[in-house]
Each structure stands twice: as structure tokens, then as C-alpha cells.
C-alpha positions as CSV (number, residue, x, y, z in Angstrom):
1,M,16.9,-21.4,59.9
2,E,19.8,-19.0,60.3
3,E,20.5,-19.0,56.6
4,I,16.9,-18.1,55.8
5,I,16.9,-15.3,58.4
6,K,20.1,-13.9,56.9
7,F,18.6,-14.3,53.4
8,S,15.4,-12.4,54.4
9,R,17.5,-9.6,56.0
10,L,19.6,-9.1,52.9
11,L,16.5,-9.0,50.7
12,R,14.9,-6.3,52.8
13,E,18.2,-4.3,52.7
14,N,17.9,-4.5,48.9
15,N,14.3,-3.3,48.8
16,I,12.8,-6.7,48.2
17,P,9.9,-7.3,50.7
18,A,10.5,-10.2,53.1
19,S,7.9,-10.5,55.8
20,L,7.9,-12.9,58.8
21,R,5.3,-15.0,57.0
22,S,7.5,-15.2,53.9
23,T,10.5,-16.2,56.0
24,Q,8.6,-19.0,57.6
25,T,7.4,-20.2,54.2
26,A,10.9,-20.0,52.9
27,Y,12.2,-22.1,55.8
28,E,9.6,-24.8,55.0
29,T,10.6,-24.7,51.4
30,L,14.3,-25.1,52.3
31,Q,13.4,-28.4,54.0
32,L,11.9,-29.7,50.8
33,F,14.8,-28.7,48.4
34,N,17.8,-28.6,50.7
35,D,20.2,-30.5,48.5
36,Q,19.0,-29.2,45.1
37,D,20.3,-25.7,44.5
38,D,18.6,-25.0,41.2
39,L,15.2,-26.1,42.4
40,L,15.7,-24.3,45.7
41,N,16.5,-21.1,43.8
42,E,13.2,-21.3,41.8
43,A,11.2,-22.3,44.9
44,L,12.4,-19.4,47.0
45,A,11.9,-17.0,44.1
46,S,8.3,-18.0,44.0
47,V,8.1,-17.1,47.7
48,Y,9.9,-13.8,47.7
49,V,9.8,-12.3,44.2
50,K,6.7,-10.2,43.5
51,K,7.9,-8.1,40.6
52,P,9.9,-9.1,37.5
53,G,12.5,-6.4,38.2
54,Q,13.5,-8.0,41.5
55,R,14.6,-11.3,40.1
56,A,18.2,-10.3,39.1
57,K,18.9,-8.9,42.5
58,F,17.3,-11.9,44.2
59,D,19.5,-14.4,42.3
60,K,22.6,-12.4,43.3
61,I,21.7,-12.5,47.0
62,F,20.8,-16.2,46.7
63,K,24.3,-17.0,45.4
64,S,25.9,-15.0,48.2
65,V,24.0,-16.8,50.9
66,F,23.6,-20.4,49.6
67,D,26.6,-20.8,47.2
68,G,29.1,-18.7,49.1
69,V,29.5,-16.3,46.2
70,D,30.5,-12.7,47.0
71,E,27.4,-10.5,46.6
72,N,29.4,-7.8,44.8
73,S,31.0,-10.3,42.4
74,D,29.5,-11.7,39.2
75,E,31.9,-14.7,39.2
76,P,31.0,-17.9,40.8
77,G,34.2,-17.9,42.9
78,K,34.0,-21.6,43.9
79,P,36.9,-23.8,42.9
80,P,35.9,-27.3,41.7
81,G,35.6,-30.0,44.3
82,T,35.2,-27.7,47.3
83,K,32.2,-27.5,49.6
84,D,29.7,-24.6,49.6
85,S,28.2,-22.8,52.6
86,K,25.8,-25.7,53.3
87,G,28.6,-28.3,53.3
88,S,27.3,-30.1,50.2
89,K,30.0,-31.0,47.8
90,N,30.2,-29.2,44.5
91,K,29.3,-31.8,41.9
92,R,30.6,-29.8,38.9
93,L,34.0,-30.8,37.6
94,L,36.0,-28.4,35.4
95,S,38.2,-29.7,32.6
96,G,39.2,-27.0,30.2
97,Y,35.9,-25.7,28.8
98,N,34.1,-29.0,29.1
99,Y,31.6,-29.5,32.0
100,S,30.3,-32.8,33.3
101,F,27.4,-33.3,35.6
102,K,26.5,-36.2,37.9
103,L,22.9,-37.0,37.1
104,I,20.5,-38.0,39.9
105,E,18.4,-41.1,39.1
106,P,14.7,-40.4,39.2
107,S,14.1,-43.3,41.5
108,K,16.3,-41.7,44.1
109,F,14.5,-38.4,43.9
110,K,12.0,-38.2,46.7
111,V,9.5,-35.4,47.1
112,Q,8.3,-34.8,50.6
113,P,4.5,-34.6,51.0
114,I,2.9,-31.2,51.6
115,D,-0.1,-30.8,53.8
116,T,-2.5,-29.0,51.5
117,D,-5.2,-28.7,54.2
118,T,-3.2,-26.3,56.2
119,M,-1.5,-24.4,53.4
120,D,-2.5,-20.8,52.9
121,Y,-2.3,-19.8,49.3
122,R,-3.0,-16.1,49.9
123,P,0.2,-14.0,49.6
124,P,1.1,-12.0,52.7
125,F,-0.4,-8.5,52.5
126,E,2.7,-6.9,54.0
127,D,4.8,-8.1,51.0
128,Y,3.0,-5.7,48.8
129,I,3.5,-2.6,50.9
130,D,6.0,-0.4,49.0
131,N,8.6,1.5,50.9
132,G,7.9,4.6,48.8
133,Q,11.3,4.9,47.2
134,D,10.4,3.4,43.8
135,E,7.2,5.5,43.6
136,S,9.1,8.7,44.4
137,Q,11.6,7.9,41.7
138,L,8.8,7.3,39.1
139,L,7.1,10.5,40.0
140,Q,10.3,12.5,39.3
141,K,11.5,10.5,36.3
142,D,11.4,12.3,32.9
143,I,7.9,11.5,31.5
144,K,9.3,10.8,28.0
145,L,11.4,7.9,29.4
146,L,8.3,6.1,30.8
147,T,7.8,3.9,27.8
148,S,6.5,0.6,29.2
149,F,3.3,-0.5,30.9
150,E,4.7,-1.6,34.2
151,P,2.2,-2.4,36.9
152,E,3.8,0.2,39.2
153,L,3.1,2.9,36.6
154,L,-0.5,1.9,36.1
155,D,-1.1,1.9,39.9
156,L,0.7,5.2,40.2
157,C,-1.5,6.9,37.6
158,Q,-4.6,5.7,39.3
159,K,-3.3,7.0,42.7
160,L,-2.5,10.3,41.1
161,G,-5.9,10.4,39.5
162,K,-7.6,9.9,42.9
163,K,-5.4,12.6,44.4
164,I,-6.4,15.0,41.6
165,A,-10.1,14.2,42.4
166,N,-9.6,14.7,46.1
167,K,-7.9,18.1,45.6
168,R,-10.7,19.3,43.3
169,V,-13.5,18.1,45.6
170,R,-11.8,19.7,48.7
171,R,-11.4,23.0,46.8
172,R,-15.1,22.9,45.7
173,K,-16.2,22.3,49.3
174,Q,-14.1,25.3,50.5
175,S,-15.8,27.5,47.9
176,K,-19.1,26.6,49.4
177,N,-18.2,28.0,52.8
178,M,-20.3,31.1,52.2
179,R,-19.3,34.5,53.5
180,P,-21.8,36.8,55.3
181,D,-23.8,39.1,53.0
182,I,-23.6,42.4,54.9
183,R,-26.4,44.2,53.1
184,K,-28.9,41.4,53.5
185,T,-27.8,40.8,57.1
186,L,-28.5,44.5,58.0
187,R,-32.0,44.4,56.4
188,K,-32.8,41.1,58.1
189,N,-32.0,42.6,61.5
190,L,-33.9,45.9,61.2
191,K,-36.7,44.3,63.2
192,Y,-34.3,43.8,66.1
193,G,-33.2,47.5,66.0
194,N,-30.1,46.6,63.9
195,T,-28.9,44.2,66.6
196,L,-27.1,41.4,64.7
197,L,-29.0,38.4,65.8
198,E,-29.3,36.6,62.4
199,I,-26.6,36.4,59.8
200,V,-27.5,36.0,56.1
201,K,-24.7,34.3,54.0
202,T,-24.1,34.6,50.3
203,K,-25.2,31.7,48.1
204,P,-22.5,29.7,46.5
205,R,-21.9,30.4,42.8
206,I,-22.8,27.4,40.7
207,K,-20.1,26.6,38.2
208,K,-21.1,24.6,35.1
209,S,-17.7,24.4,33.5
210,N,-16.9,22.2,30.5
211,H,-13.5,20.5,30.4
212,F,-11.9,19.5,27.1
213,F,-8.7,17.4,27.2
214,L,-6.9,17.4,23.9
215,N,-4.1,14.8,23.6
216,D,-1.2,14.8,21.1
217,V,-0.7,11.2,20.0
218,S,1.9,11.8,17.3
219,G,5.2,9.9,17.4
220,S,7.0,12.4,19.7
221,C,4.2,12.4,22.3
222,D,2.8,8.9,22.0
223,W,3.8,7.6,25.5
224,V,3.3,10.9,27.3
225,S,-0.3,11.0,26.0
226,N,-1.0,7.5,27.5
227,W,-0.2,8.7,31.1
228,F,-2.2,11.9,30.5
229,F,-5.3,9.9,29.5
230,M,-4.9,7.5,32.4
231,M,-4.9,10.4,34.9
232,V,-7.9,12.0,33.4
233,Y,-9.7,8.7,33.5
234,A,-9.0,8.2,37.2
235,A,-10.0,11.8,38.0
236,Q,-13.0,12.0,35.7
237,N,-15.6,12.0,38.5
238,S,-14.3,15.4,39.7
239,F,-15.1,16.9,36.3
240,K,-18.9,17.4,35.7
241,K,-18.5,17.7,32.0
242,A,-15.3,16.2,30.6
243,K,-14.6,15.3,27.0
244,T,-11.4,13.8,25.7
245,F,-9.9,14.1,22.2
246,E,-6.8,12.8,20.5
247,F,-5.0,14.3,17.5
248,D,-2.1,13.9,15.1
249,N,-3.1,15.1,11.7
250,K,-6.8,14.9,12.6
251,T,-8.8,14.9,15.8
252,V,-11.0,12.1,17.1
253,E,-13.1,12.0,20.3
254,T,-12.4,9.4,22.8
255,T,-14.9,10.4,25.5
256,A,-16.6,7.0,25.2
257,A,-13.5,5.3,26.7
258,L,-14.1,7.1,30.0
259,E,-17.3,5.1,30.4
260,E,-15.4,1.8,30.6
261,P,-15.5,0.0,34.0
262,N,-11.8,-0.1,34.6
263,L,-8.6,1.7,33.4
264,L,-7.3,-1.2,31.3
265,D,-10.5,-1.6,29.4
266,A,-10.6,2.2,28.8
267,F,-7.1,2.2,27.5
268,I,-7.8,-0.7,25.2
269,K,-10.7,1.2,23.8
270,V,-8.6,4.3,23.2
271,R,-6.0,2.2,21.3
272,D,-8.7,0.6,19.3
273,I,-10.0,4.1,18.3
274,R,-6.5,5.2,17.3
275,Q,-6.0,2.1,15.1
276,K,-9.3,2.5,13.4
277,N,-8.4,6.1,12.6
278,Q,-4.9,5.2,11.6
279,M,-3.4,7.4,14.4
280,I,-0.5,5.1,15.5
281,H,2.8,7.1,15.4
282,G,1.4,9.6,12.9
283,T,2.9,13.0,12.0
284,S,1.5,16.3,13.3
285,N,-0.7,18.5,11.2
286,M,-2.0,20.8,14.0
287,H,-3.8,23.1,11.6
288,R,-5.9,20.3,10.3
289,A,-6.3,18.7,13.7
290,F,-7.4,22.0,15.5
291,E,-9.8,22.8,12.6
292,S,-11.4,19.4,13.2
293,F,-11.5,20.0,17.0
294,K,-13.3,23.4,16.4
295,D,-16.1,21.5,14.6
296,Q,-16.4,18.8,17.2
297,A,-16.2,20.8,20.4
298,D,-19.0,23.1,21.5
299,L,-16.8,25.8,23.1
300,N,-18.1,28.6,25.3
301,K,-16.9,31.0,28.0
302,K,-17.3,28.2,30.6
303,S,-14.9,25.9,28.7
304,Y,-11.5,25.0,29.9
305,V,-9.3,23.4,27.2
306,M,-6.1,21.5,28.3
307,I,-3.8,20.5,25.5
308,L,-0.9,18.1,25.9
309,S,1.6,18.6,23.1
310,D,5.2,19.5,22.3
311,C,3.7,22.0,19.7
312,R,5.8,20.7,16.8
313,D,3.7,21.2,13.8
314,W,5.6,19.0,11.4
315,A,3.2,18.8,8.5
316,G,1.0,21.9,9.1
317,P,0.9,24.7,6.5
318,K,2.6,28.1,7.2
319,I,2.4,31.6,5.9
320,G,5.9,32.9,5.9
321,K,7.2,31.4,9.2
322,K,3.9,31.6,11.1
323,P,1.9,28.3,11.2
324,L,-1.7,28.5,10.3
325,S,-2.5,26.4,13.4
326,A,-1.9,29.6,15.5
327,D,-5.1,31.0,14.0
328,C,-6.9,28.0,15.3
329,I,-5.5,28.6,18.7
330,D,-6.7,32.2,18.4
331,Y,-10.3,30.9,17.8
332,I,-10.1,28.4,20.7
333,V,-8.8,31.0,23.1
334,E,-11.4,33.5,22.1
335,K,-14.3,31.0,22.5
336,S,-13.0,29.5,25.8
337,K,-12.5,30.7,29.3
338,K,-8.9,29.4,29.5
339,V,-6.5,27.4,27.3
340,L,-3.6,25.6,28.9
341,I,-0.9,23.8,27.0
342,L,1.3,21.3,28.8
343,N,4.6,20.8,27.0
344,P,6.7,17.7,27.9
345,E,9.8,19.2,26.3
346,P,12.4,21.2,28.3
347,M,12.1,24.9,27.9
348,N,15.4,25.2,26.1
349,K,13.9,23.3,23.2
350,W,10.9,25.5,22.8
351,N,10.8,27.7,19.7
352,V,13.5,25.7,18.1
353,V,13.1,24.4,14.5
354,D,9.4,23.8,14.0
355,S,8.2,24.5,17.6
356,C,5.2,26.8,17.6
357,V,5.3,27.8,21.3
358,A,5.8,31.5,20.8
359,D,3.0,31.7,18.1
360,Y,0.5,29.9,20.4
361,E,1.5,32.2,23.4
362,E,0.8,35.2,21.2
363,S,-2.7,33.8,20.7
364,G,-3.3,33.8,24.4
365,A,-2.6,30.2,25.4
366,E,-0.9,29.6,28.7
367,F,2.2,27.3,28.6
368,F,3.5,25.0,31.3
369,E,6.6,22.7,31.2
370,V,5.6,19.1,32.2
371,R,8.6,16.9,32.7
372,N,7.3,14.3,35.1
373,L,4.1,12.7,36.4
374,E,4.0,14.8,39.5
375,Q,3.9,18.1,37.5
376,L,1.3,16.6,35.2
377,A,-1.0,15.6,38.0
378,E,-0.6,19.0,39.7
379,L,-1.6,21.0,36.6
380,I,-4.7,18.8,35.9
381,A,-5.8,19.3,39.5
382,Q,-5.6,23.1,39.2
383,I,-7.9,23.7,36.3
384,G,-11.4,25.2,37.2
């Protein structure tokens, strides 16, 4: 039992959850596979390891506890013929580069019976409680380096989406805390000789804003656009009228994906729309894409347009050095209440080579540097 307690303690110190319940299960597992190191390693891994990224660290700690290998060393460190920490003799004999193993006859291998009636197959809830360290690192990590669909990232995007929705709902409720209307209050209280007995409050202004999310899915922004869509999906209930679009050298509407019952189905539908329109790792022609967006979106002075893009118009036409796509931004800004452009590139790369940041700023678009998921969520939450 002491070995298992020590093992659990080392796992917790290395950010691998090890609850009391897991420790008890591990002790029972040890009784079954006490003299079989390879099987014991796999059996204990099935008890403790909850994420693929934890396995390498788990194996290292396992060797340090059960094989007597230094935790900071990658070498086995056990001379042939010696006993390990459990006192069982090392069966592997070393002769030059040749290894020989003593095989166990199947007839001698006995599996102890397991009482399935009392076994609880449900994983302990406390094993899935994160300590917050990994989540904090993901929030601050460069958004362009998040290039895999890890479960932690999917969960994090949904959490951020809910946080966006909560902030917007809270702000909307605060706007409904009506202030006193002085003029109407004085008129109401004339019958009391202007003694203020009744207060008349202003009526809340009803906002019927339209929100358009325009997502750059060209090769340079492909992964960033995935996280952007996932947050919009998770926060969509806080936007009364939200429409999503994606573009590279043309624009397609993906609003239908927001109606899917869960995030994974929504993303699968978005990828399907991209493939049908041949928009996988395409090149940017922002003039053609924005012209298409103008025809598809019914913009007015209640429209908020949020564009996620690095603003590198690779294939778009230019007059002199000015891209024609800037004229499209002129039109979108004029027709809309506000146009926000979120750029995942660092500011020192703006207006370099084919970057159109300065041209779009002259058209009236507001620019924001978005380098991580936390910044992205904050800006989505702030739009009207």
C-alpha cells in the first residue's frame, strides 16, 4: 500500500489527478498484477491516465517507483541480475546486444477472480477536476499555434462562449435599469403640489442589432478561424440576429451550422460546406470575397460586422499599390454601424508585403490584435 500511496503522491505533484478512490482501485489492481511489471503498468495506466498527454509522464513515474529507476533519468539504471524495489528478481539477462527472456507457461499464469457485482465502473468525478494551470496556459498561448483538436481546447472554447454570453446578458440587464425621467416625473406629481411621490422612469431602448461574423479560412488563418467559429457557436444565444460567413477567394454563408444541436456537429457541417465550395487551404482574393459578401448580407445602420483575418490579400487586384478590396471595406463601413477586424498577426507584421491593414483603417474599420483565445473571447463579448 505504501508504494501506491507514494505513486499517487508523485502523480499529483506532476499534475496527473490521483484521487483517494483511484488510489484504492490502484491498490486492488496491484494485488492482481504484482509480479508482472508490463501488465501492471498498463493496468495502473487505465486507472490513472485520463488524457493522452499524461502517458509519458506516467510511465516515467511508474519506473521510478516500481522499477527503482531515477525519475530524472531516461536510462533503466538496473544492472542485470539485481532485484528491483519490490524484491522480485530481474529476469532479463544482458549479453552484448542480445536479450533473452524467461517465458511464463500459460498454465502457470493465474488470474484472480474479480467481483463484478461490487465494481463501480463510473470514473471518479474528482479525477476530472482541472487544477487550472493547463487551461491558463492554453488561454495565453499564441492562437496560431493551436493546430489540433484536443478535447481541452474544445471544452475551453465552449466555456469561453458561455462566458461571452453571460457578459452580454449581464450588460443587457444593466442597460434596462432605467433612470428617472425628470420631465415626466414633475408632470406626474403636479397633482401633489410638485411633491415627488411618484417617479417615472425612462423606457429602455430596444436594440435590434444584426451581427455578421466574417471568417477568413485561407491557409494562413485556417486554424484560427476554427476557434473563432466555435466561440460564436457557443455564444450565439446572446446574439438576437447572428449570421456567419467564411471566405478565401469567395464568401459562403455558414449560418445553418449554428442550428446544429452540438458543437461537433456544427463544426462538421462547416467543414462540409468548405469542402463543397473548395475552400480548404485556398488563397485570399479579398476583393472578390467582399464583393460576394455585399450581395449576401443585408447591411444597415444596426449591423455590426466582425471580420477575423490577417488582411493579406494575396490574389486580389490592385490599382497602383492600393488593393481594390479597400473599396469594399469602404462600402461595408458606410452601410454598417461598426466594422471590427481581428488580426491574429503581431502588429510588427502589419502593413508588411501584401498586408492591407493601413488601407482598411483608412476606410474606417477598427483593428484589434488577437494573439490568444482570451483576447478573442473578450472582443467578441464587447460588440453591441
